[in-house]
C-alpha positions as a printed Julia matrix, in Angstrom:
400×3 Matrix{Float64}:
   0.12   -2.8    -5.62
   2.59   -3.87   -3.63
   4.49   -7.18   -3.06
   6.51   -9.71   -0.19
  10.49   -9.06    0.36
  11.12  -12.08   -0.77
   9.58  -11.4    -4.47
  11.07   -8.41   -4.08
  14.59   -9.71   -3.84
  14.61  -11.88   -6.73
  13.42   -8.26   -8.98
  16.56   -7.29   -7.6
  18.22   -9.52   -8.82
  17.53   -9.89  -11.81
  18.68   -6.39  -12.68
  22.47   -7.15  -11.27
  21.84   -6.07   -7.13
  22.91   -8.25   -4.66
  21.33  -10.35   -2.12
  21.52  -13.0     0.55
  20.62  -15.9     0.02
  17.1   -17.42    0.59
  14.3   -19.24   -0.08
  10.38  -18.17    0.75
   8.37  -21.22    2.66
   4.6   -21.29    3.37
   4.46  -24.62    4.74
   6.72  -26.75    7.79
   7.81  -28.74    5.44
   9.57  -26.22    2.96
   9.96  -25.06    5.76
  12.98  -27.82    6.2
  14.19  -27.34    3.42
  14.96  -23.66    2.88
  16.47  -24.41    6.58
  19.04  -27.85    4.96
  19.76  -25.39    2.04
  21.13  -22.6     4.18
  23.21  -24.83    6.21
  21.96  -26.76   10.28
  24.84  -24.97   12.32
  24.8   -21.49   10.41
  22.96  -18.07   11.48
  19.53  -17.97    9.56
  16.85  -14.81    9.9
  13.73  -15.87    9.63
  11.38  -13.47    8.27
   7.47  -12.73    8.63
   6.05  -11.89    4.92
   2.97   -9.14    5.4
   2.7    -6.07    3.48
   3.38   -3.93    6.39
   6.55   -2.48    8.02
   7.89   -2.43   11.86
   7.52   -6.19   11.71
  11.17   -6.51   13.89
   9.6    -4.53   16.52
   5.32   -6.38   15.81
   4.03   -8.78   18.16
   2.15  -12.06   17.33
  -1.88  -11.74   18.88
  -0.07  -14.97   20.72
   2.9   -12.95   22.69
   5.08  -14.17   20.8
   7.59  -11.04   19.91
   9.01   -9.87   16.58
   8.58  -11.29   13.12
  11.88  -10.98   12.29
  14.03  -12.87   13.88
  17.75  -13.65   14.08
  19.38  -17.49   15.07
  21.48  -20.13   14.4
  20.94  -23.5    14.02
  17.91  -25.81   12.92
  16.58  -26.06   15.86
  16.44  -22.33   16.66
  15.24  -21.48   13.6
  12.52  -24.04   13.29
  11.18  -22.97   16.54
  11.05  -19.1    15.38
   9.1   -20.35   11.55
   6.69  -22.45   14.17
   5.61  -19.29   15.65
   5.74  -17.17   13.42
   3.76  -19.57   10.13
   0.0   -19.19   10.35
   0.21  -16.71   13.11
  -1.37  -13.4    13.4
   1.19  -10.41   13.39
   0.18   -6.75   14.64
   2.68   -3.95   14.11
   2.72   -0.12   14.4
   1.66   -0.69   10.25
  -1.27   -3.33   10.23
  -3.38   -1.44   13.01
  -4.99   -4.01   15.96
  -6.23   -6.89   14.06
  -3.05   -7.51   12.84
  -2.19   -8.93    9.48
  -1.65  -13.3     9.69
   1.92  -14.66    8.69
   1.19  -17.17    5.78
   4.67  -17.12    4.37
   8.62  -16.63    5.94
  11.26  -15.67    4.2
  14.31  -17.59    5.4
  17.82  -15.77    4.59
  21.19  -16.36    5.28
  22.8   -14.06    7.9
  24.77  -11.45    7.3
  28.45  -10.24    9.4
  27.16   -6.13    9.16
  29.94   -3.69    8.93
  27.21   -0.89    8.61
  23.66   -0.09    7.74
  22.34    2.43    5.02
  18.82    3.53    3.43
  18.53    3.28   -0.54
  15.38    4.55   -1.89
  13.73    5.93   -5.47
  10.71    7.22   -5.04
   7.91    9.36   -7.67
   8.12   12.61   -6.48
   4.86   14.14   -7.74
   6.2    17.91   -7.87
   8.3    17.8    -9.57
   7.09   14.61  -11.96
  10.74   13.02  -11.44
  11.99   10.11   -9.76
  14.69   11.55   -6.75
  17.03    9.21   -5.62
  16.95    9.23   -1.45
  19.52    8.32    0.41
  21.41    7.64    4.23
  24.03    6.38    6.9
  21.12    6.01    9.13
  19.91    3.15    7.98
  18.09    0.48    9.43
  16.22    3.47   10.85
  12.61    4.23   10.0
  13.31    6.63    7.25
  10.29    9.32    9.06
  12.62    9.48   12.22
  15.81   10.2    10.34
  13.72   12.89    8.17
  12.18   14.65   11.41
  15.55   14.32   13.4
  18.02   14.33   11.05
  17.13   15.72    7.71
  20.11   16.93    7.15
  21.15   13.05    6.97
  18.97   12.98    3.91
  21.0    12.37    0.67
  18.38   13.73   -2.38
  19.12   13.65   -5.56
  16.5    13.94   -8.72
  16.83   12.1   -11.51
  15.27   13.71  -15.15
  13.13   10.94  -16.91
  14.57   12.26  -19.78
  18.0    12.47  -19.58
  18.13    8.99  -16.6
  20.26    7.92  -14.37
  23.31    9.28  -14.84
  27.07    8.07  -13.83
  28.45   11.07  -11.81
  24.63   10.95   -9.93
  26.25    7.02   -8.76
  29.38    8.57   -7.67
  27.5    11.69   -5.74
  25.5     9.68   -3.58
  28.54    7.19   -3.55
  30.75   10.29   -1.95
  27.82   11.58    0.29
  27.23    7.73    2.22
  31.28    7.51    2.61
  32.18    5.03   -0.27
  35.49    4.72   -1.64
  37.81    2.68   -3.85
  35.99   -0.95   -5.21
  32.99    0.5    -2.21
  31.99    3.25   -5.09
  31.44    0.81   -8.05
  29.87   -1.27   -6.06
  27.69    0.51   -5.24
  27.43    2.65   -8.83
  26.13   -0.92   -9.95
  23.59   -1.33   -7.43
  21.64    1.92   -8.27
  21.59    1.77  -11.65
  20.17   -1.62  -11.11
  17.74   -0.1    -8.63
  16.63    2.53  -10.99
  16.53   -0.02  -14.38
  14.31   -1.6   -12.16
  11.84    1.54  -10.73
  12.04    2.86  -14.83
  11.19   -0.2   -16.53
   8.8    -2.13  -14.19
   6.66    1.45  -13.16
   7.53    1.11   -9.9
   6.37    3.78   -7.37
   8.8     3.18   -4.67
  11.89    1.0    -4.58
  13.38    1.38   -1.04
  16.1    -0.85    0.01
  16.33   -1.26    4.05
  19.26   -1.15    4.93
  21.38   -1.71    2.3
  24.58   -3.28    4.54
  27.96   -3.43    4.13
  29.74   -6.74    5.19
  33.35   -7.37    6.92
  34.93   -7.8     3.36
  33.42   -4.81    2.35
  30.81   -6.13   -0.3
  27.89   -4.27    0.09
  24.62   -5.85   -0.27
  20.49   -5.15    0.08
  19.04   -6.92    3.62
  15.7    -5.58    2.59
  13.7    -4.29    0.23
  10.3    -3.06   -0.35
   8.86   -2.48   -3.24
   5.72   -1.06   -4.93
   4.18   -0.69   -8.16
   2.11    1.66  -10.29
  -1.18   -0.58  -10.25
  -2.45    1.94  -13.72
  -0.05    0.47  -14.9
   0.59   -3.48  -13.78
  -1.47   -4.45  -17.15
   1.92   -3.67  -18.91
   3.85   -6.43  -16.73
   1.68   -9.29  -16.41
   5.19  -10.99  -15.07
   4.36   -8.03  -11.97
   0.61   -9.24  -12.13
   1.11  -12.59  -10.8
   3.43  -11.37   -7.67
  -0.33   -9.56   -6.5
  -1.02  -11.28   -2.99
  -5.19  -11.39   -2.23
  -4.61  -12.72    0.98
  -2.8    -9.55    1.33
  -5.65   -7.24    0.71
  -8.88   -5.85    1.65
 -11.84   -8.18    0.59
 -13.76   -5.4    -0.63
 -11.18   -3.69   -2.18
 -10.56   -6.79   -4.34
 -13.93   -6.39   -5.44
 -14.01   -3.01   -6.85
 -11.18   -4.17   -8.56
 -13.36   -6.73  -10.25
 -15.93   -3.79  -11.1
 -12.87   -1.04  -12.35
 -13.98    0.73   -9.37
 -10.88    2.73   -7.53
 -11.56    2.16   -3.56
  -9.44    2.36   -0.73
 -10.78    1.38    3.07
  -9.96    3.93    5.51
 -11.39    3.36    9.52
 -14.41    6.21    9.84
 -17.85    5.56    9.68
 -19.34    8.06    6.54
 -18.94    6.44    2.94
 -18.01    8.19    0.28
 -19.5     7.63   -3.56
 -17.7    10.25   -6.19
 -17.28   10.76   -9.54
 -13.05   12.1    -9.66
 -10.37   11.28   -7.84
  -9.97   15.14   -6.67
 -13.72   15.76   -6.17
 -13.52   12.36   -4.01
 -10.78   14.34   -1.77
 -11.84   17.25   -1.19
 -15.59   15.35   -0.05
 -12.91   13.54    2.79
 -12.25   16.41    3.65
 -15.07   18.6     4.23
 -17.1    15.6     6.45
 -13.52   16.05    8.32
 -14.36   19.3     8.77
 -17.99   18.98    9.76
 -15.65   16.6    12.52
 -17.35   13.36   10.68
 -14.97   10.2     9.64
 -14.82    9.0     6.18
 -15.08    4.98    5.44
 -13.66    4.64    2.86
 -12.08    6.54   -1.03
 -14.44    5.61   -3.49
 -13.78    6.92   -7.34
 -16.49    4.94   -9.39
 -14.79    7.34  -12.86
 -16.99    9.21  -15.1
 -17.52    6.34  -17.36
 -19.76    4.32  -14.85
 -22.55    2.32  -15.52
 -25.44    0.91  -13.11
 -23.76   -1.98  -12.69
 -20.94   -0.48  -11.28
 -22.74    1.2    -9.51
 -24.58   -1.17   -7.71
 -21.58   -3.17   -7.28
 -20.5     0.41   -5.24
 -22.95   -0.04   -2.8
 -22.76   -3.47   -2.47
 -19.35   -2.97   -1.07
 -19.7     0.16    0.56
 -22.56   -1.46    3.22
 -20.27   -4.87    3.25
 -18.46   -2.55    5.65
 -19.38   -2.91    9.22
 -18.45    0.38   10.68
 -20.64    2.11    7.86
 -23.36    4.51    9.66
 -23.35    6.53    6.58
 -23.56    7.34    2.74
 -22.64   10.62    0.87
 -22.89   10.33   -2.88
 -21.82   13.51   -4.64
 -21.67   13.06   -8.16
 -21.13   16.2   -11.09
 -21.77   15.23  -13.99
 -19.62   15.05  -16.78
 -18.73   12.72  -18.68
 -21.11   10.74  -16.09
 -23.77   11.53  -16.48
 -26.71   11.96  -13.31
 -29.14   10.53  -14.86
 -27.28    7.19  -14.62
 -25.91    8.14  -11.65
 -29.71    8.18  -10.71
 -30.9     4.66  -11.79
 -27.49    3.0   -10.23
 -28.47    4.6    -6.77
 -32.28    3.41   -7.08
 -31.6     0.14   -8.97
 -28.6    -0.2    -5.56
 -31.65    0.41   -3.19
 -33.97   -2.6    -4.85
 -31.19   -5.35   -4.89
 -29.55   -3.58   -0.94
 -31.02   -2.99    2.11
 -29.72    0.44    2.47
 -30.15    0.65    6.59
 -28.59    3.66    7.02
 -28.64    7.85    6.45
 -27.92    8.27    2.48
 -27.13   12.0     0.97
 -27.45   12.47   -2.51
 -25.9    15.38   -4.34
 -26.18   15.44   -7.95
 -25.06   18.38  -10.02
 -23.64   18.93  -13.69
 -24.95   16.61  -16.48
 -28.76   15.91  -17.03
 -28.82   16.99  -12.71
 -32.92   17.76  -12.98
 -33.77   14.38  -14.86
 -31.26   12.09  -12.27
 -33.26   14.64   -8.89
 -36.5    13.25  -10.79
 -35.74    9.97  -10.49
 -34.15    9.64   -6.74
 -38.18   11.84   -6.16
 -40.02    9.47   -7.42
 -38.34    5.91   -6.37
 -39.89    5.62   -3.2
 -36.3     5.84   -2.1
 -35.23    6.82    1.39
 -32.79    9.81    0.53
 -32.05   13.12    1.73
 -31.17   15.04   -0.97
 -28.63   18.13   -1.1
 -28.49   21.11   -3.56
 -24.28   21.68   -2.82
 -21.64   19.87   -1.58
 -21.36   21.82    2.22
 -24.69   21.22    2.71
 -24.45   17.54    1.28
 -21.75   17.07    4.37
 -23.35   18.8     7.2
 -26.46   16.44    7.05
 -24.67   13.75    6.73
 -22.83   13.66    9.71
 -25.45   14.79   11.87
 -27.72   12.0    10.49
 -24.86    9.95   11.82
 -24.49   12.14   14.65
 -28.24   11.38   16.01
 -28.68    8.28   14.43
 -26.19    6.59   17.6
 -25.04    3.72   17.82
 -27.94    1.09   16.3
 -27.23    3.24   13.04
């Protein structure tokens, strides 16, 4: 689960991380109030709040450039806010459709001396969190990693030992901090790590972390995402969820405890098990197809959930075919089969449907499908199923 910058900064403040003074605004009245708090003649930063990076380099659909503006005075801040609020911002991460800006974040300006990068992220290969830092803040970290990897500092943190004082100093010295700045950085890194650990975060990123002309450090921007599987432990974090920033199909899937992620392909997948779902998507791709989604119905899905999954899949106008791939273990093949039949009776399935069942009660499941009258193509293996659905979608053409 992602949250907005202004929400991330509030959390960071709770953990002792200094951030510039700022105010969120969702309408013109709140914008005026925020500006009055920040000062009529001072530097003000107006930031569009969407769950996507590259805001500063983005362009609004009406041609207005930049979702982050540094301006001076009330009039300029008001003008920037008027252009951004309720406008649609397109960035490298939103896709061409962009995102509607429904919240702004207005903050005080900062006299920047230098920009740094700091993040804590989960390293799945080592099952540890890792500190990533760089003197090249304010840039895309992927670009730094590609062009100047030697400027990336990586320090793993043991989950049993936690963050140690010497690791804080190690990173601080590597970034070139001296004297009081080492102490400031240690407090910031300690707060960031504590927040990462206590809130079950997947990523806490400060880009840039800056020093000002007086040598003080502060977090100028922040991005935080949380482990969706642990959100139930944090009602305070759950309240920060912005449904306006999520795909309606993904919201509907979460209501039925389905793991669904929309993609930009045209072959929908319904699979049980995350690993099998990834393999299914890969094989579709290998045959020249393009997956429309990741959908894991889980090991204990019932007929209602399967029916809901079909409705969600078919609500995507890009879907031109469906591949159901079920390996029955806990999830029994006859349950999936009945779910498919029930969905066909409740949802108008007008695209090719290929079903591969294997495992527990597979013969019973296949019998249910054969006798149901549902228009589908059975497959005996995943490879065969992928090959068939890709071919059927290609043959169906644009009218499928």
